C-alpha positions, 0 to 999 in steps of 0.5 A, a space after each residue: 466066396 467074396 469077389 474081392 477076396 477071390 480076386 486077391 487070392 488069384 492075383 497074389 499067387 502070380 509073380 507081380 500079382 500083389 502089385 497088380 491088385 494094388 494098382 487096381 484098388 488105386 484105379 477104383 479110388 485114385 486118391 490112394 495112388 498118392 501113397 503107392 500102397 502095396 497089399 501084402 496080405 488080405 483075408 476076411 477080417 485082416 489086411 496088411 498094406 505097405 507104403 515106403 517113405 518118400 519125399 512126396 509124402 513128407 511133412 515139414 519135419 521130413 517124416 510121413 505126413 499125417 494125412 498119408 498115414 490116414 490114407 494108409 489106414 483108410 485103404 487098409 480098412 476099406 479093402 478089408 471091409 470089402 473083402 469081408 462083406 458077405 453077399 447082400 451086404 455093403 459098407 461105407 466109412 462113417 468116421 475115423 479117429 486117429 492117434 499120431 504116436 511117433 515119427 513115421 519113417 522108412 517102410 511102414 505097414 498098416 495092419 487092419 483088423 475087424 470082426 465078422 459081419 453078420 448077414 442082414 445085421 445093420 450097424 457100425 463096425 469098428 475097423 482097427 488099424 495100426 501102422 508100424 515101422 520096420 522095427 515093429 513100433 506102432 507110430 500111428 493107429 486108427 479106428 474107422 467106424 464102418 456103417 454096414 447094412 444090407 444092400 437095397 
């Protein structure tokens, strides 16, 4: 089993395990801590990450800043990519296209999804991320191009 997915399954079963896993991701990539993400679900090809609106990530119109939403998309997309990589494969983001669809307020969840990775296949794999507000409206979406290749 993929080591990241194995760690998630072990930690998420514990009372504060999801928070501990999320903080561990932020220790590995410290910039993500600015949005205080909490992983809620993680499986091969799928992840859900939650953030809460707060003043520190506001823009000038008192909603969650566009770049904070990009960070949410990138952490969800990056960790789902890591958790979905078969042994001997690696990934790196190659680009991201985003759309801002409405004001981002309250509790927000990023839903990331991707197709299965074929061992030994080199190429670009799209990771789709939708950010929804508490009532389920999509306020932001992104497509992250992940360059996937065999490890050397």
